[in-house]
C-alpha positions in Angstrom: 42.7 9.9 18.1 41.7 6.4 19.4 40.1 8.0 22.5 37.9 10.1 20.2 36.9 7.1 18.2 36.1 5.1 21.3 34.0 8.0 22.7 32.1 8.3 19.4 31.3 4.5 19.3 30.2 4.5 23.0 28.1 7.6 22.7 26.3 6.2 19.6 25.6 3.0 21.5 24.2 5.1 24.4 22.1 7.2 22.0 20.7 4.1 20.4 19.4 2.8 23.7 18.2 6.2 24.9 16.2 6.5 21.7 14.9 3.0 22.2 13.6 4.0 25.7 12.0 7.1 24.3 9.8 5.4 21.7 6.2 6.2 22.2 3.9 3.8 20.3 0.7 5.3 21.6 -1.5 6.9 18.9 -3.5 9.3 21.3 -0.7 11.9 21.4 -0.4 11.9 17.6 -4.2 12.3 17.2 -4.1 15.1 19.9 -1.6 17.0 17.8 -3.6 16.5 14.6 -6.9 17.4 16.3 -6.2 20.1 18.9 -9.1 20.9 21.3 -11.0 17.8 20.1 -12.5 15.1 22.4 -10.8 11.9 21.5 -12.2 8.5 22.7 -10.7 5.1 22.0 -13.1 2.5 20.8 -12.3 -0.6 22.9 -14.8 -3.1 21.6 -13.0 -3.7 18.3 -10.4 -6.2 19.5 -7.7 -3.6 19.1 -7.1 -4.0 15.3 -7.1 -1.7 13.7 -6.9 0.9 16.5 -10.1 2.9 16.3 -11.1 6.3 17.8 -14.1 8.6 18.0 -13.1 12.2 17.5 -15.5 15.1 18.3 -13.9 18.3 17.0 -14.5 21.6 18.8 -17.8 23.0 17.6 -18.8 19.9 15.7 -22.2 18.2 16.3 -21.2 14.7 15.4 -18.0 12.7 16.0 -15.9 11.1 13.3 -14.6 7.5 13.3 -10.9 7.3 12.7 -8.8 4.1 12.2 -5.1 3.9 12.3 -3.1 2.5 9.4 0.6 1.5 9.6 3.3 0.7 7.1 7.0 1.0 6.5 8.2 4.0 4.5 11.6 4.8 3.0 13.3 5.6 6.3 11.0 4.0 8.9 7.4 3.5 10.2 4.6 5.6 8.8 1.3 6.1 10.5 -1.9 7.4 8.9 -5.3 8.3 10.2 -8.1 7.1 8.0 -11.4 9.0 8.6 -14.4 6.8 7.7 -17.8 7.6 6.3 -20.3 5.0 7.6 -23.5 7.1 7.4 -26.6 5.8 5.6 -25.1 2.3 5.2 -21.9 3.6 3.5 -18.5 2.2 4.2 -15.9 4.3 2.5 -12.9 6.5 3.1 -13.8 10.1 3.9 -10.3 11.5 4.3 -6.7 10.5 5.0 -4.3 12.4 7.3 -0.6 11.6 7.8 0.1 11.5 11.5 3.7 10.4 11.6 6.5 9.5 9.2 10.2 9.0 9.4 10.8 9.9 5.8 12.6 12.9 4.4 10.5 16.1 4.8 10.9 16.8 1.0 9.1 13.5 0.2 6.3 14.3 2.6 6.0 17.8 1.2 5.6 16.4 -2.3 2.7 14.3 -1.1 0.9 17.4 0.1 1.7 19.6 -2.9 0.5 16.9 -5.3 -2.7 16.3 -3.3 -1.8 12.6 -3.2 -3.9 11.9 0.0 -7.0 13.1 -1.8 -6.8 10.1 -4.1 -8.2 7.9 -1.3 -11.4 10.0 -0.7 -14.7 8.4 -1.4 -13.2 5.0 -2.1 -14.9 1.9 -0.6 -13.3 0.1 2.3 -13.3 -3.0 0.1 -11.4 -1.3 -2.8 -8.1 -2.9 -3.9 -5.9 0.1 -2.8 -3.1 -1.2 -5.0 -0.4 1.4 -5.8 0.0 1.9 -9.5 -3.4 0.3 -10.3 -6.5 1.9 -8.7 -4.2 4.3 -6.8 -2.2 6.4 -9.3 1.6 6.4 -8.7 3.5 9.5 -7.7 7.0 10.0 -9.2 9.6 11.7 -7.0 8.3 10.1 -3.8 7.6 6.6 -5.0 8.5 4.6 -1.8 6.8 7.1 0.6 3.6 7.2 -1.5 3.5 3.4 -1.7 3.8 3.2 2.1 0.9 5.6 2.5 -1.2 3.5 0.1 -0.3 0.4 2.1 -1.2 2.0 5.4 -4.6 3.0 4.1 -5.1 -0.5 2.6 -4.3 -2.2 5.9 -6.6 0.1 7.9 -9.5 -0.1 5.4 -9.5 -3.8 4.9 -9.1 -4.6 8.6 -12.0 -2.4 9.4 -14.1 -3.9 6.6 -13.6 -7.5 7.8 -13.2 -7.3 11.5 -15.6 -4.4 12.4 -18.2 -4.3 9.7 -18.2 -8.0 8.7 -17.9 -7.3 5.0 -16.5 -10.0 2.7 -13.0 -9.7 1.4 -13.7 -9.0 -2.3 -10.5 -7.1 -3.0 -7.6 -8.2 -5.1 -4.7 -9.7 -3.2 -1.7 -7.4 -3.1 1.1 -9.8 -4.1 4.5 -8.7 -5.2 4.5 -5.2 -6.7 7.4 -5.7 -9.1 6.6 -3.3 -12.0 8.4 -2.4 -15.2 10.1 0.4 -13.2 11.6 -2.1 -10.8 12.8 -4.2 -13.7 14.5 -1.2 -15.2 16.2 -0.5 -11.9 17.4 -4.1 -11.6 18.7 -3.8 -15.2 20.6 -0.6 -14.3 22.2 -2.3 -11.2 23.3 -5.2 -13.4 24.9 -2.7 -15.8 26.7 -1.2 -12.7 28.0 -4.7 -11.7 29.1 -5.4 -15.3 31.0 -2.2 -15.8 32.6 -2.5 -12.4 33.8 -6.1 -12.3 34.4 -6.8 -16.0 37.4 -5.5 -17.8 36.8 -4.9 -21.5 36.0 -2.1 -23.9 32.2 -2.7 -23.7 32.4 -2.5 -19.9 34.2 0.8 -20.1 31.6 2.3 -22.5 28.8 1.1 -20.2 30.7 2.5 -17.2 30.7 5.9 -18.9 27.0 5.7 -19.6 25.7 4.3 -16.3 26.1 7.5 -14.2 23.9 9.5 -16.6 21.3 6.7 -16.6 21.3 6.8 -12.8 20.9 10.6 -12.9 17.7 10.4 -14.9 16.3 7.2 -13.4 17.4 7.0 -9.8 17.6 10.8 -9.4 14.8 12.5 -11.3 12.3 9.7 -11.7 12.6 7.6 -8.5 14.3 10.3 -6.3 15.7 7.3 -4.3 19.2 8.3 -3.4 20.8 6.6 -0.4 21.0 8.8 2.6 22.6 8.6 6.1 19.0 8.5 7.4 18.2 5.4 5.4 21.4 3.7 6.6 20.6 4.7 10.2 17.1 3.3 9.7 18.6 0.0 8.7 20.6 -0.1 12.0 17.3 0.5 13.9 15.5 -2.2 12.0 13.4 0.0 9.7 12.8 -2.0 6.5 10.1 -1.4 3.9 7.9 -4.2 2.9 9.7 -6.0 0.0 6.4 -6.7 -1.7 5.4 -3.1 -1.8 8.9 -1.5 -2.2 11.3 -3.7 -4.1 13.2 -0.6 -5.3 14.5 0.1 -1.8 15.7 -3.5 -1.5 17.3 -3.4 -4.9 19.3 -0.3 -4.3 20.2 -0.7 -0.6 20.6 -4.5 -0.8 22.9 -4.4 -3.8 25.1 -1.6 -2.4 25.5 -3.2 1.1 26.0 -6.7 -0.3 28.7 -5.5 -2.6 30.4 -3.7 0.3 30.4 -6.6 2.7 30.8 -9.5 0.3 33.0 -8.1 -2.4 34.7 -5.2 -0.6 33.7 -2.6 -3.2 31.7 0.6 -3.2 29.6 0.6 -6.3 27.3 3.4 -5.3 29.3 6.7 -5.2 30.6 6.9 -8.8 28.0 4.7 -10.5 24.6 4.7 -8.8 24.6 8.1 -7.0 22.8 10.6 -9.2 24.1 13.6 -7.2 27.7 12.7 -8.1 26.8 13.0 -11.8 25.2 16.4 -11.1 28.5 17.6 -9.6 30.6 16.2 -12.5 28.3 18.1 -15.0 28.4 21.3 -13.0 32.2 21.2 -12.8 32.4 20.7 -16.6 30.2 23.7 -17.1 32.1 25.8 -14.7 35.5 24.8 -16.1 37.3 25.6 -12.8 39.5 23.4 -10.6 40.4 25.5 -7.6 43.0 24.3 -5.2 42.2 22.8 -1.8 43.7 24.6 1.1 46.0 22.0 2.6 45.3 23.2 6.1 41.7 22.1 5.7 42.4 19.1 3.4 44.3 17.4 6.3 41.2 17.5 8.4 38.6 16.5 5.8 38.2 13.1 7.2 37.7 14.4 10.7 35.1 16.9 9.5 33.1 14.2 7.7 33.6 11.8 10.7 32.1 14.5 13.0 29.2 15.1 10.7 28.4 11.4 10.4 28.6 11.0 14.2 26.3 14.0 14.8 23.8 12.7 12.2 23.7 9.3 13.7 23.4 10.7 17.2 20.3 12.6 16.2 18.9 9.7 14.3 19.3 7.3 17.2 18.1 9.7 19.9 15.0 10.7 18.0 14.4 7.4 16.2 13.6 9.7 13.3 16.1 9.2 10.3 15.1 12.5 8.7 16.5 14.5 11.6 20.0 13.4 10.6 19.6 13.4 6.8 21.3 16.7 6.0 22.1 15.7 2.4 20.5 17.9 -0.3 19.6 14.8 -2.5 15.8 14.7 -2.3 15.6 18.5 -2.6 17.9 18.5 -5.7 15.6 16.2 -7.7 12.2 17.4 -6.5 12.8 21.0 -5.3 10.9 20.2 -2.1 13.0 21.1 0.9 12.6 22.5 4.3 14.6 24.9 6.5 18.4 24.9 6.0 18.2 22.6 3.0 17.5 25.7 1.0 21.0 27.0 1.9 22.8 23.7 1.7 21.8 22.8 -1.8 22.7 26.2 -3.5 26.1 26.3 -1.7 26.8 22.7 -2.8 25.9 23.3 -6.4 27.9 26.6 -6.5 30.9 24.8 -5.0 30.7 22.1 -7.6 31.3 24.7 -10.3 34.7 25.4 -9.0 35.8 22.3 -7.0 35.3 18.9 -8.5 32.9 16.7 -6.4 32.7 19.4 -3.8 30.0 17.7 -1.7 31.3 14.1 -2.3 34.8 14.9 -1.0 34.1 17.1 2.0 30.5 16.6 3.3 28.8 13.4 2.0 28.1 11.0 4.9 27.0 8.1 2.6 30.3 8.0 0.7 32.3 8.3 3.8 30.3 5.5 5.5 30.5 3.1 2.6 34.3 3.6 2.1 34.8 3.2 5.8 32.9 -0.1 5.7 35.2 -1.3 2.8 38.3 -0.4 4.8 37.0 -2.1 8.0 36.2 -5.2 6.0 39.7 -5.2 4.5 41.3 -4.8 7.9 39.2 -7.6 9.3 40.1 -10.0 6.5 43.7 -9.1 6.6 43.8 -9.6 10.4 42.2 -13.0 10.1 44.7 -14.0 7.4 47.6 -12.8 9.5 46.8 -14.9 12.5 49.8 -17.0 13.3 52.1 -15.0 11.1 55.0 -13.1 12.4 54.2 -9.9 10.7 50.8 -8.2 10.5 50.2 -5.6 7.9 46.6 -4.4 8.4 46.9 -1.7 5.8 47.9 -4.0 2.9 44.3 -4.9 2.2 43.3 -1.2 1.9 44.3 -1.5 -1.8 41.0 -3.3 -2.5 39.4 -2.0 -5.7 36.5 -0.3 -4.0 38.4 1.9 -1.6 41.4 2.4 -3.8 39.4 3.6 -6.8 37.4 5.9 -4.6 40.5 7.4 -3.0 42.2 7.8 -6.3 39.3 9.6 -7.8 39.3 12.0 -4.9 43.1 12.5 -4.7 44.2 12.4 -8.3 42.6 15.6 -9.6 44.3 17.5 -6.7 47.9 16.4 -7.4 48.8 18.8 -10.2 46.5 21.6 -9.3 47.6 25.2 -8.7 47.1 27.0 -5.5 44.7 29.6 -7.0 41.4 30.0 -5.3 42.4 28.3 -2.0 40.9 31.2 0.0 37.7 31.0 -2.0 37.5 27.2 -1.3 38.1 27.8 2.4 35.3 30.4 2.6 32.9 28.2 0.6 33.6 25.2 2.8 33.0 27.2 6.0 29.7 28.6 4.7 28.5 25.1 3.7 29.6 23.7 7.1 27.7 26.4 8.8 24.5 25.6 6.8 24.9 21.9 7.7 25.3 22.7 11.4 22.2 25.0 11.1 20.3 21.9 9.8 21.5 20.0 12.9 20.4 22.8 15.2 16.9 22.6 13.7 16.9 18.9 14.3 18.0 19.3 17.9 15.1 21.7 18.5 12.7 19.3 16.9 14.0 16.5 19.1 13.5 18.5 22.2 10.0 19.7 21.2 9.1 16.0 20.5 9.9 15.3 24.2 12.5 12.6 23.4 14.6 13.2 26.5 11.6 13.5 28.8 10.1 10.2 27.5 13.5 8.5 27.7 14.0 9.6 31.3 10.5 8.5 32.3 10.9 5.1 30.6 14.3 4.6 32.3 12.8 5.4 35.7 9.9 3.1 35.2 12.4 0.4 34.1 14.3 0.8 37.4 11.1 0.6 39.4 
């Protein structure tokens, strides 16, 4: 088993650097994809900021001026093309097109279906472009829509001052800490209180918190943690804390609690999908048995899925390619490809098997609990230096890991064997759907030319 683990770690490191070599920061290929058969000319007398292009579409009589706006989304960089209208002394936004984003496709699809990009049309380049004020907020894809707003703001204001010489009359952005973010911070405080305080009030709050998370983090913010977001952190993708404090509140509090306190507060408190599964199992009223032949290999299955997800994320530098979880689709009903199979299978399985997804497929829970275990092993190893006996497993009884494992294992102890064949079939169908998702991501990675760019960059580096 140690050979497999070493191979997994080494292959992830290699994938990380291959993906790093394959990064293409040029905007011309993105514009060529967005404007096929158009003549695209870079404007070089602007000082480079913001990047500006003249685009003459096929059959058009006049070219359009396009400036590039950049920002950080939920899972990585976001690039937008801002088409300008500068005729007859005007200086406003004509149209906005999204060129590239690393965010989950469900969030991006929601932007299109809600016509969010149309909210920028006909606005002056000197407008404030402040999300939630002169640009209406969009629930269900809050962080992604904020990032789009910030990218347009950056491009418009840079163009106004550096290219057109207009005065900066707009309101400064400042910290965008709204009532919603305050409510989220309050919810996280309730999670901490119910987790680390032992009294009757804490227990009552602990029973209520998952349902608050379901409504607020799930349906309103649609901001569940994903393996894509965690992979994005490893690659250095961080949203602007001024524009997206919600991301920092959720991700920061979860990771801080894991590394500093050795506790996983996310899975049974903040994760809205866990509550969905609990409610579905109560509705179904079934508790089918787990086939022990497969239960023994559950950790290996999740380990393989996490490894495969991170390989795709690192190779493509696109976190959405590895985010196979059905979270965003569950709370917005905006999904793509195999997600339309993964979500129904998961919900159906939760009717019969408690926490079906959480136990057997969730990469986030597996990753967080693994971090808690590694932290416990490291601390125990440090404490054992110089002692005659080393017991690296003693610290595995930390509250975070122990409570998570007990909740997974306890319901299965006294369960009958009925339905084990049903569980086996359902698990295999769900696994097939997840692997289908990965197959789609592999095809997208190849189509994006990741390996060709990585090879070319590697050869150039050798030269």
